N, C-alpha and C positions, 0 to 999 in steps of 0.2 A: 307294725313294727313282725308281730309273734308269724304271720305269712310268710314276710319278705326271709326271715333267717330262716325258719322251714325249708325256703325253697334254695335257699343261699346253701344249704346244707347239699345241695345235690339232686334234689325230690322235684317230680314234675309233676303238675297238676291238669288232669283229662275231665274234663266238663262235657258230658251226658244232656244234651237237648233232644225230649222226644213230647209227641201229643199221649197225652191221658185220652185213653179208649171207653171209660164207664163212668158214667155218674156214681156209683157206689163205691169201689173196689179204689184206690189209692195206685197209682206207681205204674209201672208198666206193664203187658201182660205177657206169655210167653214167649212170641216170637220176638219182640220189642228186646227183652232180658236176655234170648239167647245171642242178637244183633250185640249188642253193651257188652258181651264176655267175649266174643269173637274179635269185635271192632279194639278190643283193647291189648291183644296179641298183635293185631295184624297192624294197630297206628303205632306201636311200641318199636317194632320192628321196621317199619319205613325209617320211623324215627333214628332207629339206631340204638333204644333204652333199654336196661335193663325193667326188666317188669317188678321188678322189688322197691326201684325207686319212684313208679306210678303210682297216682292216687289220685282218686275223681270222687266228681264231683257231681250229685246226684239229689234232683230237687226234695223226692221222699224223705232222706236222711240226713240231708245237707238244712232243709228248711222246716222248723217245729209244726209239725200237723194237729198237735192238738189243742195248743193254746193258741189263742187266737191274737192276743196279743204279742207274744216272740214273735208269732208268724208274721204280723205285717211289720214289723223290723226289721224280719231275714228279708221282708220281700223288700225292704226301701233300700236295702242295700243290696241288692242282685249286678247292678251296676260297680260296683266293688269285687264280688265273685268274679264278675267275667274278666274286669280287669286284674285279677292274680290268675287266673286259668290259663294253662299254656295251652293249651288244645280245645277245641269246639267240637264235638261229631254230632251230626245231627242224624239220630235215628230215626228211620222212617221205610220199614219193610211196609208191603202191602197184607193187611188186616182188615179185622172190621171194630166197630164203636159198636160196645155191647149193649149200650141203650137204645139206639136211632137204628143199629143196624145197615149203616152206611159202609161203601168202602171208605177206609184207611189209606194213606200211604201218600208219598212225597207232598202233595199238591194238597193235601187235606191237612199236612202239617204244615205246610208255609203261609195255610192262612189262619193259622190261631195267634189269638192276642200274644198270648202269652210265650209262645218259641219267637215270634218274632220281638220281641222283648230282646230275649237272650242272648239271641244272635244280632241284634244293632249295636247291641252293649256291648257284647266281644267283638263284632266288626269296627265299634270306633278304635277301643285300645290296640288292636292286635292287623287288622285287615281283615285278606278272607284268605291267605295265605296256607294259613294252620287251622283252616278250616276243613272236613273233611266229613264228608255224604255215605249213609251205611244203608243201604234197600235190604238186604241177605245178608245171613250171618257168614257169608264169605265172599263178601264184596266190601270193599273200600275206595274210596276214587273223592279228589279232592269236589269241592262244592262247585257245579259248572259256570260256567260265565253267565250271569245276568240276573243270577239269584240274587244278590241283596237286593238289587231295581227292582224283584219282586216282592220282597218284604219290610222293603223301607218304609213304608207307610205303616207302621204300627196299627192305628185306630181302627185302618181298615179290618184286619181283620174280624173274624171268628171269636167269639166266647159263649161258656156251656150257660150262663144267665142269660143272655143275650137271646139266646137258643131257647129259653125255659121262660124269658118271658116276663123275670123277676118276678118270681109269686110275694104276692103281702107288701108289693113295692119295697121289696129288698134292694139297699145301695147297687150301682152296675160297678164289677169289678174295673171295668176301664179307670174307673175314677183310681184307684189305687195302685194304679201304673203310673200317675202322674207323676209323684210322686221319686223314685228312680231315675225317670226319663227326663224331669227338670232338674235333677240332680248331673245325670251325663251334660245334655246342652251346657250347665253352665260350667263342668268342669269342663270341657270342650273350647267354650268361649273367653274362658279367661284367660286360659293356655294360650291361645291367639292373639289376644288384646296384647299380651304380656309379650309374645315372640317366643314363646317356648313349646308349640306342637311340632311333635317328630312326624316323617314321612307318614306313618302310617294315620295319626290324627288328623293331619295334614286333609289327608286323603278321604281323610270319613267328614269332615269340616266342610267340603269342597262339594262333597256328594250331596251333605241335605241343607246348607247353607238356599240351597239355589230352588228349593221346597222349602220352609219353614213352616207354612201353613199347613201344608197335606201331611207333615210328619207330628207337627203339635197343635190340632185343630184347638179351634177355640171353644167349639160346643160339639155335641153329639146327640143321635136321636135315641131316647129312652123310651123301650113299648113297654107297655105292661098289660097285662088282660083284664079287662071289668065287664063283669057278669056276661061272661065272653066275648067280649070284644074288645080288640085292640085295640087299645089307646096312646097315642103317640105324643109326646115334650121333647122340647129341644131341656140337657144339662149340660155344665161347667165342665170343661178341663181344662186347657189353661188360659184360659179365659184370654187376660190381657197381660199374661207373665211373661214371655217373650219377650214381645217388643219391650215388655220395662225391663226386663237384662240386659238388651243387648241397646237402650238407651240412655244406661247407668254410668 
């Protein structure tokens, strides 16, 4: 209700989505930050907005990073943040991962699970007409056709914990995404059942309903390294939760 009142007063919320490029340094790197700064003015101009009325959602500032309990609650509310944003800007300039020393760009961005979650949540509430791609400080464009098809299967993406093979049998971050994704699905499904889906939500439902098992997989491969050897096991993600909701 507070956010609704805030927006009703004429404020607009931009959601910056980007790939973290370091295991040690949180937040955007220099070129990503420059793209963020410039995209703010560029999109505001496209939408004919006064910059004084524009506010931004940036994970490093909007999600508590030091208190794990508060961070978990904020992550669980990710779909709510996406719901209340008015614009999503993908920040994906050519760069390099600080630890892996591999190229980072729009293609690596599209493979990140967290980036996919942000886009998917936003798309389900708003469609893709207010989603933009920034690949350089002076470039801004609507996301291209076919983009959402590439990122809809959220859990097929990459995560840092999986790349590092879960040291000490640490939990996989994929499991922490189940909560917000399940809440998102339940919201869409309950609106569908009650005939309350608007055109954009209906498009999102049509998009995912034909591939529920891919978008909400029951299990996933968990890999850890034991005595120098990879050990693979299967762990639960959604299990039987989606069928149980749809038969409720």
